[in-house]
N, C-alpha and C positions, 0 to 999 in steps of 0.2 A: 114766626116768634122773627122776631127781629133782635137786630143788635147795635149794642151802643159804643161808640168808639167814643172814653173817654182819655184826653193826653196827661200825661200824667202829670204834670203841670201846666200852668198856664203860662204864658210868654211876661217881660216882663215893661209894665207900666210906667212914662216915663214922662215928668214936666216939671218943667223948669220955671224955678225957684225964684232966681234971680240970673243981672245977665252973665255969671259970670256961673249959678253953682246950677243941677240935673239934679232931679230926686226921682229914685227907681220904687214902683211897692207892688207886687205882689198878694192876687187876693185880698188888694186893702190894706197889706201887709205891706209896710216899711222896709224893704233888699237893701237899701245900701245907696251911695250918692256921686256923684262926681263935680267938682272941683276946677276951676283954670283957674292957675300961683302965676297966670304967668308969663309963664315957656312953660308950662304943661297938665295934659287932663289928671288930677289923682284921683285912684278911685278907694272910698271909701265900705267895705262890706254895712248892713245895719247894723254890731255892735261898733262900726265908726272903725275896726282895724283897716292900717292900711294897705289898700290889695299891686298897689304899683303905680308911676306915671306915662303915660302915653303922648303921642307927639299928634296926638285925632280926638277927634270927639266922640270916632264909630268905631275906635276902637277900645278907647274905655270901656260901651257903654258894651261890646261881644265880650270883653274880662270881666267884669260886671254876672252879665249871662254867663260865664263858665263858672267859676264860682259856685257861684245856687247853683247851676245841677248839676257837680259834685259835690257839691252839698245835701242837695238833698233825693241823689239813691242814695240804694239800701245796698248792705252791707250783705259784701257775699261772699265771704269769709265767715262766716260764723254759721254757723248752725239751728236751720228753721228751729230744730227737736231739743231741748235741756237733754240734756245727760242720763240714763236712767235712773242713776244715783239719787240727784235732785229731783225726777220726778216721783220719787216716794212722800208719799203722806208721812207726818209725823204717827209714831207709837203707842201710845196712851201705856204706864206705867203698873204694869198690875200687879195688884198687894197679896 
């Protein structure tokens, strides 16, 4: 019997779209982008929300990776099973 370890997610893939724009994808899906505004590298996520401005391109890449990693972590604060009250099936009315 073989055991295959699959990472929880693939790393971001970066492509330079223009002189001052780098685009990130994960599993073929748009993940965000970094643009240089003349003084800093501005990072935006896949919805266009600004994450922050960073002095170096590597810092900007790491920031988007961290945001993507924390967004994909499972929420452990919620129980995995529903409470018994919510698991009950609806009862039919009797005539």
